[in-house]
Structures are given as structure tokens and as C-alpha cells.
C-alpha positions in Angstrom: 39.6 -9.3 -4.1 37.3 -6.4 -4.4 36.5 -4.9 -1.0 32.7 -5.1 -1.5 32.6 -8.8 -2.1 32.3 -11.5 0.6 35.3 -13.7 1.2 35.5 -16.9 -0.8 35.2 -20.2 1.0 35.9 -23.4 -0.8 35.6 -27.1 0.2 39.2 -28.5 0.0 39.1 -32.2 -0.6 42.5 -32.5 1.0 41.4 -31.0 4.3 37.9 -32.5 3.9 36.2 -29.2 5.0 35.4 -25.7 3.9 38.2 -23.3 4.3 38.9 -19.7 3.4 40.5 -19.4 0.0 43.8 -17.5 0.1 45.8 -17.5 -3.1 49.5 -17.8 -3.2 49.9 -14.5 -4.9 47.5 -11.7 -3.9 45.1 -10.9 -6.7 46.1 -14.0 -8.8 44.8 -17.6 -9.0 46.4 -20.6 -10.7 43.9 -23.3 -11.6 44.6 -26.7 -13.1 41.9 -29.1 -14.1 42.2 -32.7 -15.5 40.6 -32.6 -19.0 39.4 -35.2 -21.5 41.0 -38.3 -22.7 40.1 -37.8 -26.4 39.0 -41.2 -27.8 35.2 -40.6 -28.0 32.6 -37.8 -27.8 32.0 -36.0 -24.5 29.1 -37.4 -22.3 27.1 -35.5 -19.7 29.7 -36.5 -17.0 32.4 -34.7 -19.0 30.0 -31.7 -19.5 29.6 -31.4 -15.7 33.3 -31.1 -15.2 33.5 -28.6 -18.1 30.7 -26.4 -16.8 31.7 -26.7 -13.1 35.2 -25.4 -13.6 34.2 -22.9 -16.2 31.9 -21.5 -13.5 34.7 -21.6 -10.9 36.9 -19.6 -13.3 34.2 -17.1 -13.9 33.5 -16.7 -10.2 37.1 -16.2 -9.3 37.4 -13.6 -12.0 34.3 -11.9 -10.8 35.9 -11.6 -7.4 38.7 -9.6 -9.2 41.2 -12.4 -9.2 43.4 -12.7 -12.3 42.8 -16.4 -13.0 45.1 -18.5 -15.1 43.0 -21.6 -16.0 44.8 -24.6 -17.4 43.0 -27.8 -18.5 45.0 -30.6 -20.2 44.2 -33.0 -23.0 45.2 -36.6 -22.8 46.0 -37.6 -26.4 48.0 -40.7 -25.7 46.5 -43.5 -23.5 45.6 -47.2 -23.6 42.0 -46.4 -24.5 43.1 -44.2 -27.4 45.4 -46.8 -28.7 42.7 -49.5 -28.5 40.0 -47.3 -30.2 42.4 -46.3 -33.0 43.2 -50.0 -33.6 39.5 -51.0 -33.5 38.7 -48.4 -36.2 41.9 -48.8 -38.2 42.5 -45.1 -37.8 45.6 -43.1 -37.2 45.9 -42.1 -33.6 46.7 -38.5 -34.4 43.7 -38.2 -36.7 41.4 -39.8 -34.1 42.5 -37.6 -31.3 42.3 -34.5 -33.4 38.8 -35.3 -34.5 37.6 -35.7 -30.9 39.4 -32.6 -29.8 37.5 -30.6 -32.4 34.2 -32.2 -31.2 35.1 -31.4 -27.6 35.6 -27.8 -28.4 32.3 -27.7 -30.2 30.5 -29.2 -27.2 32.3 -26.8 -24.8 31.2 -23.8 -26.9 27.6 -25.0 -27.0 27.6 -25.3 -23.2 28.7 -21.7 -22.9 32.2 -22.5 -21.6 35.0 -20.1 -22.1 38.2 -21.7 -23.4 40.9 -22.2 -20.7 44.0 -20.0 -20.9 46.1 -23.0 -21.7 45.2 -26.5 -23.0 48.4 -28.5 -23.0 48.4 -31.9 -24.8 50.3 -34.9 -23.3 52.2 -35.7 -26.5 53.7 -32.2 -26.5 55.2 -32.6 -23.0 57.0 -36.0 -23.2 60.4 -34.4 -22.4 59.0 -32.8 -19.2 57.5 -36.1 -18.1 60.9 -37.8 -18.7 62.7 -35.1 -16.6 60.2 -35.7 -13.8 60.6 -39.4 -13.9 64.4 -39.0 -13.8 64.1 -36.8 -10.7 61.9 -39.4 -9.0 64.5 -42.1 -9.8 67.2 -39.9 -8.3 65.1 -39.3 -5.2 64.5 -43.0 -4.6 60.8 -42.9 -5.4 61.0 -44.8 -8.7 62.8 -47.7 -10.3 63.5 -49.1 -13.7 62.3 -52.7 -14.3 64.2 -55.2 -16.3 61.9 -54.7 -19.4 62.3 -50.9 -19.5 59.1 -50.1 -17.6 59.6 -47.4 -14.9 57.4 -47.7 -11.7 56.7 -45.4 -8.8 57.4 -47.1 -5.5 54.3 -46.2 -3.5 55.7 -47.3 -0.1 58.6 -44.8 -0.5 56.1 -41.9 -0.1 54.8 -42.0 3.5 52.0 -39.5 2.8 50.4 -41.7 0.2 46.6 -41.8 0.8 46.5 -38.2 2.1 43.9 -37.1 -0.4 41.6 -40.2 -0.6 42.0 -41.1 3.1 43.0 -44.7 2.2 45.7 -46.5 4.1 48.3 -48.7 2.5 46.9 -51.7 4.4 43.5 -51.0 2.9 45.0 -50.7 -0.6 47.0 -53.9 -0.2 43.8 -55.9 0.0 43.0 -57.1 -3.5 46.1 -55.5 -5.1 47.9 -57.8 -7.6 50.6 -57.7 -10.2 49.0 -58.3 -13.6 50.7 -60.6 -16.2 53.5 -58.8 -18.0 54.0 -56.2 -15.3 57.5 -56.1 -13.7 56.7 -54.0 -10.6 58.1 -55.0 -7.2 55.0 -54.2 -5.2 51.3 -54.6 -6.3 50.7 -51.0 -5.1 53.3 -49.5 -7.5 52.1 -47.8 -10.7 53.7 -47.2 -14.1 55.5 -43.9 -14.9 56.9 -45.1 -18.2 55.7 -48.1 -20.3 58.2 -49.9 -22.5 57.3 -49.9 -26.2 55.0 -52.6 -27.6 54.6 -53.6 -31.2 52.4 -51.3 -33.1 52.1 -48.7 -30.4 53.4 -45.1 -30.5 56.8 -44.7 -28.7 59.3 -42.1 -27.8 63.0 -42.4 -27.1 63.9 -42.2 -23.4 66.9 -43.0 -21.0 65.1 -46.3 -20.3 64.4 -47.3 -23.9 61.6 -46.7 -26.4 58.2 -46.3 -24.7 55.4 -43.9 -23.7 54.3 -42.3 -20.5 51.9 -43.7 -18.0 48.7 -41.7 -17.5 49.4 -40.3 -14.0 52.7 -38.7 -14.8 51.1 -36.6 -17.5 49.2 -34.2 -15.2 52.1 -33.8 -12.8 54.3 -32.7 -15.6 51.8 -30.5 -17.4 50.4 -28.7 -14.3 53.8 -27.8 -12.9 55.2 -26.8 -16.3 52.3 -24.5 -16.8 51.8 -23.1 -13.3 55.0 -23.7 -11.4 56.0 -26.1 -8.6 53.3 -24.7 -6.3 49.9 -23.5 -7.5 46.5 -22.7 -6.0 43.8 -25.1 -7.1 43.7 -28.5 -8.7 40.3 -29.7 -9.9 38.6 -32.6 -11.5 35.9 -35.2 -11.2 35.4 -37.2 -8.1 36.3 -40.4 -9.9 39.8 -39.0 -10.4 40.5 -38.5 -6.7 41.9 -42.0 -6.4 44.1 -43.2 -7.9 44.9 -40.4 -10.4 45.1 -37.4 -8.1 46.6 -39.4 -5.3 49.3 -40.5 -7.6 49.9 -36.9 -8.8 50.5 -35.8 -5.3 53.0 -38.7 -4.7 54.8 -38.0 -8.0 55.0 -34.2 -7.7 55.8 -34.0 -4.0 58.2 -36.9 -4.3 60.1 -34.8 -6.9 60.3 -31.9 -4.5 57.2 -29.8 -5.6 54.8 -28.4 -3.1 52.1 -28.9 -5.8 48.4 -27.9 -5.4 47.3 -26.1 -2.2 43.6 -26.8 -2.6 41.7 -29.6 -4.3 38.2 -29.3 -5.8 36.2 -32.3 -7.0 32.8 -32.3 -8.8 30.4 -35.1 -8.1 29.3 -37.8 -10.5 26.4 -37.7 -12.9 24.1 -40.6 -12.0 21.7 -42.6 -14.2 19.3 -44.8 -12.2 21.7 -44.7 -9.2 24.7 -45.7 -11.2 27.6 -43.4 -12.2 27.4 -42.3 -15.8 30.5 -43.7 -17.6 31.6 -45.1 -20.9 32.7 -48.3 -19.3 29.1 -49.0 -18.0 27.6 -48.0 -21.3 25.0 -45.8 -19.6 26.1 -42.5 -21.0 24.5 -40.0 -23.3 26.6 -37.6 -25.3 26.5 -33.8 -25.2 25.9 -33.6 -28.9 22.9 -35.9 -28.6 21.3 -33.7 -25.9 22.0 -30.3 -27.3 19.5 -30.6 -30.3 16.8 -31.7 -27.8 17.3 -29.2 -25.0 19.9 -26.6 -26.0 23.3 -26.0 -24.6 22.2 -23.3 -22.1 19.5 -25.6 -20.7 22.1 -28.3 -20.1 24.3 -25.7 -18.4 21.4 -24.6 -16.1 20.6 -28.3 -15.4 24.2 -28.8 -14.3 24.5 -25.7 -12.2 21.1 -26.3 -10.5 22.8 -28.9 -8.3 25.8 -28.1 -6.1 28.9 -29.1 -7.9 30.0 -31.6 -5.1 26.6 -33.4 -5.1 25.5 -36.2 -7.3 23.6 -35.0 -10.4 20.7 -37.3 -11.2 20.1 -37.5 -15.0 16.7 -38.0 -16.5 14.9 -36.6 -19.6 12.3 -35.1 -17.2 15.0 -33.2 -15.3 16.4 -31.8 -18.5 13.0 -30.8 -19.7 12.4 -29.1 -16.4 15.7 -27.2 -16.8 14.6 -26.1 -20.3 11.3 -24.8 -18.9 13.1 -23.0 -16.1 15.4 -21.3 -18.4 12.5 -20.2 -20.5 10.9 -18.6 -17.4 14.1 -16.5 -16.9 14.2 -15.4 -20.5 10.5 -14.6 -20.4 11.2 -12.1 -17.7 13.7 -10.4 -20.0 11.6 -10.5 -23.1 10.6 -7.1 -24.5 12.6 -5.2 -21.9 14.9 -2.5 -23.2 18.5 -3.4 -22.5 19.8 -1.3 -19.6 22.6 -1.5 -17.1 21.3 -2.2 -13.6 20.8 0.6 -11.1 23.2 -0.3 -8.3 21.1 0.7 -5.3 18.0 -0.8 -6.9 19.2 -4.4 -6.8 21.4 -4.4 -3.7 19.5 -7.1 -1.8 19.4 -9.5 -4.7 23.0 -8.9 -5.6 24.1 -9.4 -2.1 22.2 -12.7 -1.7 23.6 -13.9 -5.1 27.2 -13.2 -4.2 26.9 -14.6 -0.7 25.7 -17.8 -2.2 28.6 -18.1 -4.6 31.1 -17.1 -1.9 30.0 -20.2 0.0 31.8 -22.9 -2.0 30.2 -21.8 -5.3 26.6 -22.6 -4.1 25.1 -22.2 -7.6 21.7 -23.7 -6.7 21.2 -20.9 -4.1 22.5 -18.3 -6.5 20.1 -19.5 -9.2 17.2 -19.3 -6.8 18.0 -15.6 -6.5 17.8 -15.2 -10.2 14.2 -16.7 -10.2 13.2 -14.4 -7.3 14.5 -11.5 -9.3 12.6 -12.7 -12.4 9.4 -12.8 -10.5 9.9 -9.3 -9.3 10.6 -8.1 -12.9 7.3 -9.7 -14.0 5.4 -8.1 -11.2 6.8 -4.6 -12.1 6.2 -5.1 -15.8 2.5 -5.9 -15.0 2.3 -2.7 -13.1 3.9 -0.8 -16.0 6.8 0.2 -13.8 9.9 1.7 -15.3 12.0 -0.3 -12.8 11.5 -3.6 -14.7 14.1 -2.7 -17.3 17.0 -1.9 -14.9 16.2 -5.0 -12.9 16.4 -6.9 -16.2 19.9 -5.5 -16.6 20.7 -6.8 -13.1 19.3 -10.2 -14.0 21.6 -10.4 -17.1 24.5 -9.1 -15.0 24.2 -11.8 -12.3 23.4 -14.5 -14.9 26.7 -13.6 -16.6 28.7 -14.6 -13.5 27.5 -18.2 -14.1 27.5 -18.0 -17.9 23.7 -17.7 -18.2 21.2 -15.3 -19.8 23.5 -13.7 -22.4 21.3 -14.5 -25.4 18.8 -12.1 -26.8 15.4 -13.4 -25.4 13.8 -13.5 -28.9 16.7 -15.5 -30.3 16.5 -17.9 -27.3 12.8 -18.6 -27.9 13.0 -18.8 -31.7 16.0 -21.1 -31.6 18.6 -21.7 -34.2 17.2 -21.9 -37.7 18.5 -21.1 -41.2 15.3 -19.4 -42.5 12.7 -17.7 -40.3 11.3 -15.5 -43.1 8.4 -17.7 -43.8 7.3 -17.5 -40.1 7.4 -13.7 -40.3 5.3 -13.8 -43.5 2.7 -16.0 -41.8 2.6 -13.6 -38.8 2.0 -10.7 -41.2 -0.7 -12.6 -43.0 -2.4 -13.4 -39.7 -2.1 -9.8 -38.6 -3.8 -8.7 -41.8 -6.5 -11.3 -41.4 -7.2 -10.0 -37.9 -7.2 -6.4 -39.1 -10.0 -7.2 -41.5 -11.7 -9.3 -38.8 -11.3 -12.5 -40.7 -10.7 -14.5 -37.5 -11.3 -17.9 -39.1 -8.3 -17.2 -41.5 -6.2 -16.0 -38.5 -7.0 -19.1 -36.5 -6.0 -21.3 -39.5 -2.6 -19.6 -39.7 -2.1 -20.0 -36.0 -3.0 -23.7 -36.3 -0.6 -24.1 -39.2 2.3 -22.6 -37.2 1.5 -24.6 -34.1 1.6 -27.8 -36.2 5.2 -26.7 -37.2 6.1 -26.3 -33.6 5.7 -22.5 -33.6 3.8 -20.9 -30.7 2.3 -17.4 -31.2 2.1 -15.0 -28.3 -0.1 -11.9 -28.7 0.6 -8.8 -26.7 0.0 -5.0 -26.6 3.1 -4.5 -28.8 2.0 -7.1 -31.4 2.5 -10.8 -32.0 5.8 -12.7 -31.3 6.7 -16.3 -31.7 8.8 -19.0 -30.1 9.5 -22.6 -30.7 7.6 -25.2 -28.7 
């Protein structure tokens, strides 16, 4: 870590408190995050996890830590099999289509790609090795139908992450029809083949992996038997992450040292999810608000807090982002003068050092934008270098990297007609034909184009 930066503190879900972050290897961080199950488009809940851990990776790197970020893709799963059957579509074609869509959404949200993105179907052999080790260690058993189950009661530390006791879990637990497990608490590591489902050869017969074993195998294969941080949504804490700990430690791995969980996105006080049908997809929202506005909306709440979705909240984030870009508009691009922005920079970094407190850090960006506007009104030459600082700090969170005019004008195939209208309006004003100039302004406004007149001439932006 660079000597001039405050020490990073993170909230470790396992210890249930904020702790000083100390990586296994000085100067390096290993980060694993549970990714998408690719049977549908990403909704805003998925976007929150994407943006949250992209921000964490950016923050860790800003602190001078060489960060190896791994996020998996689940491309074989009960939901995927059902969706492919419903649509009469090949499973490989379906998952590939939604992987492409996920990457498009990720790019629109300003997320950098992870260093590695392992797919479950590419790591079947590693999962089988892990299952064999668990059987040898007495933590797993083979049922008479070829299923393999993890024996939860064989792992005394089960419940350490979620805080749930075995007695609590026993209440309501049951063995579903067709299951061959010995105890209702046990969970599947390997599922015997069923007619019409994908299957792989194994020591226990044809079948496919259970969901939980995937991440234990992929994380340790990518990052080793012990790594720094495991992240994911709060909904994965139990049972998925709890089961990962049982599997990995049961096989002799120390596994993750710190656990980070982002909170739910909520719609009218309910968690946003596909199962409840109350979700909105990223690709539906981006044309309305823009990817960077969605990113600001997500980062404006602390990653561990619930995020309340509404159209009004997204519109407010869009307006807030426009205020930041307004402060940058028309300023010559400059690198910041270090001594000039010391106070803002210190406040910004102190906020992020405190468990990635992005709302507090973003508040600093708005304070800085107000100061830039004040200096610009005074005609001060200090506005431009402070604009450089605003871009520099925004970049730590993946914000404010567009050209301001491009942000305001938006994505469009042909803006030449707008420029032609502006030139015609300027000519009308020059000959003092203000009625013609007003007609052109009204025509542009009807098309959603707002004109802003200033000392340097007229500019435009989309409504």
C-alpha cells in the first residue's frame, strides 16, 4: 500500500465487524466473486453486484495493491436446463447468448472485465477431484442412485458465516421426493444423470455437479487453497457461501480470509429477484437513464445497505450526474495540482478507506464540483486544475471519464443536423432576426434538444 494512503478497513461478514485489511501477500490481493447464472438478462440486482465489486477492485488497485479479480459464470444449473427446455433451445447456445448480453451490460455500467472469468462447464474435472477428496475425508457419501451428498453434521463449524445453528436449520428441513440423502440438512455435490439433461462421466456414474461445489472448485483453482476476499450478494451468504466454506475447508483448504456481501436491491420493500417477478433488466434501464447514471445510483448507497429502486431515484441520479459533468463542461483538460486539492482528496480517500464508503466519497465530488463552479464564475484559472482533480477522483469509482459534451449530447448516429440548426440560429441572431432564432430553438426543444447560450457560443444537450 502506498505510504500516503489511509489503511483500508473492510466489514468482514465472517467476523461480523469492520477489521483492518491485511492481504496474504504484501502488495497483492486475490478476490473471488460469485457471478451470474446465465439463463436470462441481468437485472438491477445483478448490476449492483457487478458495480460493487468492480468498485472494490478499482479501490484496491488505487491503493497500490496488485489485484487479481476472478468472477465465475455458472453455465450449468437447474434453472438453465429448465429455461432451455421451455424455449426448445440448445443449452450451450442459450448460455452463450446471455453471456454476451451480460458483457454488454457490464460494459455499459462502466465495469472493467475481471482478470479471470471461469465457466463451470470448463472445471468439471476439478469439481470431481474436490468431491473425491471430501469422500476420502468422511465429509461426503455416495447414495445408491449415484448422487453424492455433503454430510453437513460432519463439519462442526457449519453455520459460522450465517450465524445459524444446526438445530435452527433442522426446523423445517425435509428430504424431497427423489432425493437419497441421509439427513435433511445434507446438500448435493453431484447429481446423477436424468433423461434429456447434460451429463459428464464420473467415478459415481454419469451426472453433473451441484451448484455449490462449482465455486469451491473454481475459486481455489484460480487463486489457490487460501485467498484474500470472497464476495457476492447477501442472498448468497446462506446456503451458498456457507456450503462453500464447508466444502473447501472440509477438503483441507483454508479458503477465503475475508467475506464481503452487498445488500439487496429492493422494490416496494421486497427484494428484487426473478423468482418474485419484480425485476427490471439493465438493458431496459440503460436507454432511459444511461449506464453511468445507473452506476452513480448504485454507488450512492453504501454497498452493504439495501438499495431502494424507483424511477424517481434513477432520475435523481441522472440529474446528479449531469451536475458533476456541468462542472467539467468547457474546462480545459488538466492534471490536478497536488497541493491545490489536498483537502478534497484526503476526505475522498478517507471515506473509501472506511469499508468503501462510496456515498461519503461521492459527497466530496459534489463539494468539489460546487467549488469549481464558484471559481469559474470568478474567472479563476484554478477551475481547470480542480476539474482535473474531479476527474481523477471520479476515476477511482469508475465515474466522470466521458467528455462532458459527449455526455450531454448522448449517443446518436447523426448529430450534423443539430449543428446545422445551431449555425442557422446563430446566423439569425447575428442579423437580429430573433423570431427566426426562437423558432429554431423551439424546433430543437421539441426534438428533446436543449440549447445553452454562453460567452463562448451556443452548446446543446439532450433533455
